[in-house]
N, C-alpha and C positions, 0 to 999 in steps of 0.2 A: 354356554355351558359355564357355570362358576367352577373354579378351578378351586381344590384343596390343597392344603400344607400344614404340616405338622413341623412347627419351630421349638424344638428344647432348648432348654435355658432360657425361657423368653421372659423373664421378669426384668432384666436390666441389659444394658451393655449392647452387643451387638446384636444379642438375641431379639431384644424388644425390638431396635430399631429397624431390623429385618422384619419383624413381624408387623410393624403399623406399617412400614413401607408395602408390603404384598398386600394387607389388608386395603390400603389407600388405593391398590392398582385393580382392586374386585377379587379378590382370591378371598376365600372360606378360609381363615388362619385359625388352628389350633395353637394355643401359646403353652406349653410346658412350663410350669412353676411349682418350685419345691413348698413353699409357702403360700397356704391359701388366702392370706391378707392380700397379696399380690393380684387375686383375682380381679377384684373391682376395678383396679387400673387397668388392667386388660379389656376389660367390657367397655370402659368410655371409648376406647379405641378401637369400636368392633372388633373384636378379637376373642374366641370362645377360650376361656381357659380350661386347661385340664393338668390337675395335680399330676406330677410327674416328676418323681425323685429317678434319675436312670440308675439307681443302683437297687431298685424296690423291683420284683418281679410281678408282686401285685401289682403295683401303680403302671407299670408297663404295658401288663395285659389289661388294664382297665382302659388305657389310652388309647391301646389298638381297637379296642370295641366302640369307644367314641367317635373315632373319625372316619368308622364306617367301611362300606365295602371295597369301595375306591377311592383311592390317594393319588392325588396327582404331583406331590412333593414332600419330601422330609429334608428337612433341613437339620441336621446334627448336631447342635452347636453347644450343648451344656458342656460347661468344663470349670476348673479350677488349676491354680498353679501354685505349687509347692516351691520355695525357694532357700536353699541351704547347699552349703558344701557336703557333696556326697559321702565323704568319712562321715557325718554327722547327720543326715537325714534318718530319722527312725524309720525302721521299715515298715511300721503300720500305717505311716504316713505315705510312703512310697506306693505301699499297695492300694490306699487311697488315691491318690494321683493315677495309677493304671486303672482301678476300678472304675474312675467317673470318667475319665477322657477317652478311654479306650474300649474296655469291656461295657460300659454302660452304652455307649455310642452303638455298638454292634447288636446289644440286647434290644434297644428300639429298632435299627433296622431288622432284626430276624422277625420283630413282632408284628411290625407294618408292611412287609416285604408281598404279603399276598395282597394287600389291598393297592399297592402301588405297581403291583405285575397287571392287576386285571386294568389299571387306569394306562399303563405304558407311563407312569410317571417319572420320577427324576429326583436322584440322591445327591445332596450337597453335605460335603463333610468340612467342618470347620477344621481347618487344620492352622498352620504359622509357620511363619519363617524361621521358626526353632525346630520345625520340622526337618528342614536343609542344614541349618546352621545353629548347632548347639552350644549356648554360652556358657561359661563356667557358673558355678553357682546354680544355676537352673536346669540341671541334667535333669531331675524327675521329670519338669514340664516339656523339655524337648525330645526325653524319651517318649512320652505319651504322642506326641506328633508327630515324631517319626513314624509310630507305629500307625499312626493314621495314614500316612503315605502309603505305606505298604497296603494296607486296607485298600485305599483309593485304587491300587495299581491292579491289584487281585480284582476289585468289585467290577471295574469297569468291564473286563473280558467276560466274568463271570455272569453279568446281569446283561451283557449286549445282547444275545438271543432273545431276550424279551421285551427287548425296544428300552430298556433303561438307560439311561445317561448317567453317568457317575463324574462331578467335580468336586476338588478339593482348593477353598479357599484358603490363602498364604498370607496371611496381614502381619504387618509390622507392628510398631508401639501405636496401639489404639486407644482413646480415650475411654476407657470404661473401669469400670469398679473392681475387674478382676485383680488388678494389679495393687490396687490398694488394699485388697481382701489378702492377697498373698503376701505384701509386706506385714501387715499385720499377726500373718499366723506363723511369719517367719520369726517376728519377735518374741510370740508367744514360745514357740520351740526353742528358741536359741538361750530361754530362763534355764532350761535342763540341759544343756549341751556340758560337757566335762569342761571345765574352764582351761586348763592347759591346752586341750586340743583345739577349743573355740578361739585360743588367744593365736593361734598358727596361720588362721585365714583372717584375723581380724583385722588388718590393713588393707588387704586385698578385696575384701567384704565392703568394707567403708566406700573404696576405690568405686568399686561395681555400684554401689548406689549413688555415688555422687555424678557417675557418668550418667545414669539413670536419669537422674532429677535434670542433669544440664540439657537433656535431650527433650525436654517438654512433656507435656501429656501425651503426646501422639495426634494422630488425625481423626477427624470427626468420624465415628461408627458408621453415618451412611455411606461414607465412600465403600464400606465393606457390604453393607446392605445392598449397596448398586449392583458389587460383584455377586451377590447371591442370585437378585430379582434376574441378572442375564445369566446366569446359570441355571436357573429354573424357566425362562423362557425363548432364549436365543434358539434359532432353527440350528447353529451349528456351535454349542457350548462349548468352553474351552474344556481341556482336563484338567488345568491349573490356573490358579488367577491368584498371580501375586499383585497385594497391595499397601502402597504406601512407600515413600522414597526410602525410607531406613530398611525395608525389605528389598528391594532392590539393591541399595548396597551391601547388604549383608550375604545377598546373593551372590553378588561380582566378588565379594572376599570368599567364598567359598570356593571360588574357581582358583585362587591362587596354590602354588604349592603347598602341601600343608604345612611344612615347616614354616613356612614363609607366614602362612594363615595365623599358626600358632603364635609367633612372634609378634604381629600386628595385635592379637586380641590380648597379649601379656602384656605388651607396651602398653596399652588402655590401661590395665589395671594397676601399674607400677607408675602411672604418670603424675 
């Protein structure tokens, strides 16, 4: 039997790497892409491209029809990152962050759940260590990933009677385009910030970027893809997959008393 899986956000990064790994393992992979120009690259990897903007109800319905009556896996991966002090984040950008990373993930899940139920398939949500550990200036992104943690907890119990296992992946820093795009968008947004208020955060934001750059590009996205494959294929998949050394470090920091945890992060930004 050939198993089928839908991977959202499959044009680059973790989504593309996961889709390629699964295709090479014999899965029938449907790769969600927003830009039709990315479709040819997926076909070269034996991946069936599906035009899928997770904020577009029409495209979601069409994708659900494309995967057919049975679906053995959903990798809810599509996402963006908005980075800015919360005082300065434009509310439309905050809404967009939540619409893509939270509402869009559930919209796709709702659409394909009947097919997953027929196949007793599996759901993999692409979370982040940010869903446990909210860093300054990444509040919108962290909020979206905290929400996915809550959804994972609810879905595991709600879908258990149907034989559908649910897992959430919690990567740390991964070498993917999402952060480059996030930085570019942050720079665009900062041009419209009120200078006086933006100056209040100038040093801390610069230090935050400096620390982020010093940590390097992050681990290979294939490390995350291996966790995705395990979640889809293991006889006893984990509920959570913490991926990457810095993810484990930040998880440890979150076990500190709150005031101590805050001092550790604040010192990193003033150092």
